N, C-alpha and C positions, 0 to 999 in steps of 0.2 A: 504493500500500500504506500509506503514512504517513497519507494522508487517511482511509483506512478505519479505521486504529487510533485516530485522534483521535475519529472518529465513534463508535467502539465504547466509548470511555471517557467520552463526553459524559454528564453527569448527566441523569437523567430529569426530566420536567416535575413541578411541585409536586403536581399531581393524582395522579400515580402514586405519589409518596411517601406521600400521604394513604392511598392504597389499601394500601400495605405496612404502615403503622402499624396499620391495622385499627380495629375498633370495640371500645370498652371504657370504662374509667373516665374517660378524657379527654373523650369525647363526653357521658357522663352528667353530668359536671361542668357542661358547657355547658348541658345541658337544665335541670339543677336551679338554676343561677344565672341564666342569661339567659331561659330558658323560663318562668320564673315571672312574666314580663310577662303571659302568658296566664292564669296563676292569678289575678293581680290583676284582670285584665279580667273573668274569669268571676265573681269575687266581687262586684265593683262593679256589673256590669250586672244580675245577678240581684237585687241589693239595690235598686237604683234603680227597677227595674220592679215590685218587690214593694211598696215603700213608697209608690208613687205615690198609691194610694187614701188612705192615711193622711195624706199631705201635702195632698191635695186636700180632705179633710174638714176639716183644720185651717184651711186658708186659703181655702176656698170656690172652688176653681179650676174653670174650664170644661173641656169635653172637649178643646178644642184645646190648652189649657195642660197638661193631663195628658199628652197625647201629646208635646208639645214638651219636657217635662221629660226624656224619654228621647231624643227625636230630637236635642236639642241636644248630647248626649254624642257621638252619631255624627257630627254636624257637626264637633265638635272633633277626633274621630278622623280625619276626612277631611282637616282642616287639618294635623294631626300627621303623617299619611302623606305629605303634600306636603313638609313640612319634612324628614322622615326621609330621603328620597331623596338630595338634595344633601348633607345633613350626613353621612349614612352613607357615601356614596361619596367624600366629600372628607376627612373626619376619622376614619373608621373605624366599625366596627360597635359597638364597646364603648361609646363616648360616648353615642349615642342611647339605649342600654339604661339606662345610669345616669341620664340625664336623665328617662327615663320613670318609673323608680321614684320619684325625688325628686318629680316633679310629681304623680304619683298620690297619694302620701302627703300632701303639703302641701294640695292642693286638696280631697281627700276629707275631711280634718279640717275645713277651712273650710266645707265643705258643711253640716256639722252645726250651724253657728252662723248660718246664713242666716235672714232674718226675713220674706221674701216671695218670690213666684214669680220676680221679675226678678233678685234676688240669687242665688237657687238656680240659675237658668238660666245666669247669667254664670259662676259657679264651676264648674258641671258642664261648661261648654264647655272649660275648661282641664283638667278631669279627662280628658275625651275626647282632647284634644290630646296629653296625656301618654301615653295608651294608643297613639295613632297614631304617635308618634315611635319607640317601642320595637319595635313588632311587625314592620315590614319588616326592621329591623336584625337581630333574632334569627332570623328566617326565613332571611336571607342567610347569617348566621354559621353556623347549624346545618348548612346545605347545604355550606358551604365546608370544614368540618372533618371531614366524614364520608365514608367510602367509599360508592360509588354504591349498592351493594346495601342498605346500612343507612340510606339517607337517609329512606326512608319511615318507618322505625322512629323516627328522631329526631323527625320531624314528628308522628307519632302520640303520642309521649310528651309533647310540648308540648301537644297538644290534650287529653291526659289531665289535665294540670295545670289547664287551663281547667275541666274537670269537677270537680276537687277544689276549685277556687275556688267553683264553684256549691254544692258540698256544704257547704263552710265557711259560706257565707252562708245557705243553707237551714237549716242547723243553728242558726244564730243566730236566724233567724225562728221556728223551732220552739220554741226556748228562751224567746223573748220572748212569743209568742202563737200556739199551734198552729193556732187557727182564723183567724188573720190579720184579726181584727176591730178590735183596738186596739193597733196596733204602735207602739212607741217608736222612731220613725224616726231621731231624732237619735243615739240610742245605737247603733243598727244601723250608721249611716254611720261613726261613730267606730270601731267594731269592724272594719268593713270595710277600714280603712286599715292595719291591723296587718301583713298580709302584705307590703305594699310597703315598709314601714320595715325589716322583717327582711331582705328581698331586697336592698335598697339597700346595707346594711352588708356582707353576704357577697359581693355582686358586686363592690363596690369593692375588696375584698381579694383575690379569687381568680378573677375572670373574665378570660380571655385575649382578646386581639384576634385577629382572623382572620389566619392566616398568608398567605392569598391576597391580602388587602388590603395587608398589609405588603410582600409581594414585589412586587406591581404598582407600589408607590410606591418601589421601589428599595432597600429596607432588607433586604438578604440576611441579615445577621447577626441582625436582630430576628426575621425569619421562622424562621430556623433554631433560635433559642432556644425559640420556641413549639413547634416540631415536636419538639425534644428533650424538652420537658416532656410532650407527648403520649405520646412513647415511654415515658417513666418511668411515667406513669399507667397505660399499657396493658401494662406488663410487657415492653416491647420494648427494654430497655436495651442500648445498643451498636449499635442499628440505624443504618446510614448514612442520614442525612437530607439529604445534598447534593442539590440540585436545580438545574435550569436556570432562571436568573433571567429572567423575561420582560422585554421591552423596557420601560424605565421610562416611565410616562405623564408628559407635560408638566404642570407645575404650572399650575393654573387657578383662577380665582375660583369661589366657589360658584355664581354665576349662569352662568358659562361651563360648569361641570360639568353644571348642570341642562339647559342648552340642548343640549350635546353628547350627553348621555345620552337626552334626549328623541328626538333623531334616530336614536339606536341602536334604541330600542324601537319606533320607528315606521318602521323601514327596510322595504324591499320584502319581505324574508324574514319579518319579525316583525309587520308591521302587523295582518294578520288574526288571528294568534295573540293579540296584545295585546288587540284588541277582543273576541274570543271569551272570553278568560279574564276580562277585566273584567266582561263580562255574566254569566259563570259565578259570579264572586264576588258580584255584585249579587244574583243569584237566591238563592244560598246564604245570604246575610245577611238578605234579606227573609224567607226561610223560618225560619231559626233564631232570629234576634233578634225577628222579628215574633211568633213563637210564644212566645219567652221573655217578651215583654211581655204577650201575650194570656193565657197559661196561669194566672198568679196571679189574673186577673180571671175567666176562664172557669171555673176549678176551684171557685170559690165558688158557681157555679150548676149545674155539671155534677158531680153526686155520684159519686165513684169508690170508695165504701165505705171512705174514709179521710179524715182531716182534710186540708184543702188544703195545709198546710205539709208533711205527710207525703207527699202526692202529688208535691210539688216535689222532695223528697229522692229518692223512687223514680224520678222522671223523670231526675234527674241521674245516678243509679246506672245507668240503662239506657244512658247514654252510654259507660260503661266497656266493656261487650261490643261496643259500636259501634266503639270505638277498636281493640279486638282484631281485629274483622272488617276494619277498615281496614288494619291491619298485614299480615294474611294476604293480602288482595287486592293490596295495594301491593307486596308482596315477590315475588309469584308471577304477577301479571298486568299487562299494559301499562296505562298511565295512562288512555288514552281509554276502553277498555271498562269500567274501574272507575268512571269518572265517569258514563258512561251508565247503568250498573247502579244507582248511587246515586240518580240522578235519577228513574229508573223506580220504584224502591222508595219513595222519598220522596213522589212524586206520588200513588201508591196509598195511602200512609199518611195523607196530608193529606185525600184524598177520603173515606177511611174515617172519620177523626175528625170531619170536617165533617158527614157524614151521621148518625153516631151521636150527636154532641153536640147537634145540632139536635133530635133526638127526646128524648134524656134530659133536656135543659133544659126541655122542654115537659111533663115528668112521666112519660115512658115508662120502664118498668123491664123491657122485653122483653129476653130474653137476647141476641138478635142485636144490638140497639142497644148493649148494654153491651160485647159483644165488639168491635164496631166502635170504640167509644171507647177501650177499653184497648189494643187492637191498634194503632190509629192513633197513640195517644199514645206507645206504645213505639217504633213505627217512626219517627216524627218525630224523637224524641230519639236513637235509635240510628243510623239511616241517615245523618242529617245529619253525624255525626262522620266517616263514610267520605268524605263530600263535603269537609269541611274538610281532612282529611289529603291527599286526592288532588288537589284543586284548588289548595290553597296550595302543596303540594310542586311541582306542575307549574309554578306561577307563578315559582318560584325557579330552576327547571332550564332554562327556555328562554332565559334572558338571560346574557350574558357577565359576567365578574367586574366590570369597570369600571362596568357599568350595572345590576348585579343588584339593588342596593337600590332604585334608581330604578324599575326595571321591576316589582319586587315591590310597591313603594309605590303605583304606579299601579293595579295590580290590586286591592290592598287598599283603595285609596281608592274605587274603583268599588263594592267590596263595602260599604264603610261608607256610601256613598250609599244603598244598599239598606237598611242598618240604620237610617239616619236617617229614611227615609220610612215604614218599616214601622209604627211606632207610630201615626203620623198617619193612615195608610191604615186601620189597624184601627179607630181611633176614628171615622173618617169613615164607614166601612162599617157599623159597628154603629149609629151615630147615624142613618144614612140608611135602612138596611134593617131595623133592629131584629132582625137575624138574625146570630148569631155564626158560622154555618156559611159564610157568603159569603166571609169572609176566607180560609178554608182552601181553598175552591174556587179563589179568585183565585191563591193561591200555588202550587197544583197546576198551574195553567195556565202560570205562569212556568217551572216545571220542564220541562214538555213542550216549550216553545219552546227552552229551553236545550239540550235533546237535539240539536236541529237544528244549533246552533252547534258542539257538540263533534264531531259526525260529520265536519265538514269541516276540523278542525284538521290542519295539514300536518306538525307535528312530533310524533314519539313519543319520549319521553325515558327510557323505562324501561331501567334497567341501563346507562346511559351516564355516563361520567365528565365532570365539569365541566371546561371548557377556558377559556382566556383569549380575549379579544376579538382577532380578526384582521381588520383593516380590509380587506385584500385579498380575504378570503373572505366578506365581508359579515357578518353577525352570527350565525354558526352556532356557538353556544357549547358544544354537546354532541358528544362524539365516541364512536363505538362502537369504532373501531380507530384508525388514524392519520388517517383522513379523516372529515370531518363527513358525516353521512348524513341525508337528509330522507326521511321515509316519508309 
């Protein structure tokens, strides 16, 4: 009887306390402060893709150099993702986010003062690394502070900030030159650094560390202070936030952490999921960032009854209903069907735009070709947002707390490899085939292959709470009830 009474009084796991606190201003604070890593990303990536032609005209760059100007950013992001994993799992989620804002601001400003291709490439490498350091950390942080039902909302809000970053930069481009013929690229890059400076200041003052990370490292009082702050923000004053402290993890060097977490994400239970999600991120990034690079160049040849800069703004605006659709799908349907649906819709949109753009750029004004162009353009911008929310959320949910940043970083790194090769592939395809449509057919094929990978994913994470790493139970980080369930 005494044993039963003690068990009944045992505090709940931290994940259950997070569920009780609920969704509110505490989570929105995380989105607005840490999630602006994605806003800065959207702003900078649209800018560098848009000003590539202006830089090329000024310096007389070749096709491979134009593509490399953007690809080098993704190489940096790939390196930054690799750094973010061990840093985020060793020192916390907050530090990589602050490092990200600082690096983006400093190196974006330096980009405006470069004098040749090699200087610009070197500086943009560090801009990309700064993005890469912050993104896995904010993805892990947002999942760890949010109730299971609302995690997809958190992710969608962050992707919406990416869209606002695009809108900010597209508005700068429109202000500078609506027809995008004579852009002042140095002024644009300077203006693009402003969001990072502002976010650095506010995040330094008000961004919390993850209570899950603090608890795993044995600081019960520190985790409880963060939880009490969440309660105050969400109007849950007085809620009991006592929780069962997980076994503390042994102190390790960053190298040891990286090796240990590598074996976690490559364990028997998670290896296929890791490979499949890495490929999913790769495909998603090739599609989205390849098109983000291609559209500023394609839209100057494919007339859409508006100035090219206005078409960029319209395309960014179409991402907003895409994020709304992502929230609806993510909150009411399992992750795997949502990912398959996004891939099917995106593949069809790519095929439609490719067929229509090939005809319109050749001088056709047939109504069907215009419908294919506009419909495909809208679908690519909108449905890809569903992919970002679903795939990136899934990548954080399948890993345990101690390896979550590392697992997320590995998936994002695979995605960034896709973003890195996409501009080079576009330039190579256009130079080789002299046909802009081929690139869109190529990316549609990647989506079709991706469907096969998703169909065989063993884990369905929809509606399950995040749990801590249990070495005896291999790495099943998500629980539906008391026990881990694999579907």
